[in-house]
C-alpha positions as CSV (number, residue, x, y, z in Angstrom):
1,M,32.9,13.0,9.2
2,T,30.1,10.4,10.5
3,S,30.2,8.2,13.0
4,H,29.1,4.6,13.3
5,F,27.3,5.7,16.2
6,Q,25.4,8.2,14.9
7,K,21.7,7.7,15.1
8,L,20.0,7.2,12.0
9,E,16.6,9.5,11.0
10,C,13.8,9.1,8.6
11,G,14.7,12.2,7.2
12,A,11.8,12.5,4.6
13,K,10.8,15.9,4.1
14,T,7.2,16.6,6.5
15,R,4.4,18.9,5.8
16,N,5.8,22.1,7.3
17,G,9.3,21.7,5.3
18,T,11.5,20.2,7.9
19,S,13.2,16.4,8.2
20,C,11.5,13.8,10.0
21,D,13.3,12.9,13.4
22,S,12.1,9.6,13.9
23,Q,14.6,6.9,14.6
24,E,12.5,4.1,14.1
25,L,13.5,2.8,10.6
26,G,12.1,0.1,8.5
27,R,12.9,-1.2,5.1
28,G,13.9,1.5,3.1
29,G,15.4,3.3,5.2
30,R,12.1,5.8,6.3
31,C,9.9,5.4,9.1
32,R,6.5,3.7,9.3
33,L,4.6,7.0,8.3
34,H,6.8,8.4,5.4
35,G,7.6,4.4,4.1
36,G,4.6,3.7,3.0
37,L,3.5,-0.1,1.3
38,S,2.3,0.0,-2.6
39,T,-1.0,0.6,-2.9
40,G,-1.3,-1.8,-6.2
41,P,-1.7,-1.4,-9.7
42,K,-3.9,1.6,-10.9
43,T,-4.3,1.0,-14.7
44,I,-6.5,-1.8,-15.9
45,E,-3.4,-2.6,-18.1
46,G,-1.4,-3.4,-14.5
47,R,-4.4,-4.8,-12.7
48,R,-4.7,-7.4,-15.7
49,R,-1.1,-8.2,-15.1
50,S,-1.4,-8.9,-11.4
51,A,-4.5,-11.0,-11.8
52,L,-2.5,-13.2,-14.4
53,N,0.2,-13.6,-11.7
54,I,-1.8,-15.1,-9.3
55,G,-3.4,-17.3,-12.1
56,K,-6.6,-15.9,-12.9
57,S,-8.1,-13.6,-15.5
58,Y,-8.9,-10.0,-14.3
59,D,-12.4,-10.4,-15.6
60,D,-12.7,-13.4,-13.1
61,L,-11.5,-11.5,-10.4
62,L,-13.9,-8.5,-11.1
63,A,-17.1,-11.2,-11.1
64,E,-15.8,-12.3,-8.0
65,K,-15.5,-8.8,-6.4
66,Q,-19.1,-7.8,-7.6
67,K,-20.1,-11.2,-6.4
68,R,-19.0,-10.1,-3.0
69,Q,-20.6,-6.6,-3.0
70,F,-24.0,-8.0,-4.1
71,R,-23.9,-10.2,-1.1
72,H,-22.6,-7.8,1.2
73,Q,-25.5,-5.3,0.2
74,Y,-27.9,-8.2,0.4
75,A,-27.1,-9.3,3.7
76,H,-27.3,-5.8,5.4
77,A,-30.8,-5.3,3.5
78,R,-32.5,-7.7,5.4
79,V,-35.4,-6.2,7.3
């Protein structure tokens, strides 16, 4: 029988096979090391849908990213 006063632990499996003993739980019942945030869509289809959610096309977002990269390279290439 569990007690209400028992401390909750992360419980995620660590690299050495034991469970994580961290008691600082965040959203999802895992600690900050084991409850990672989403890294975003990986497929082209997912990226296109994500772009549409913010009101732009994927091609427009890709063009903006390429412009930023070019400006960054140009700014750091000056002598």
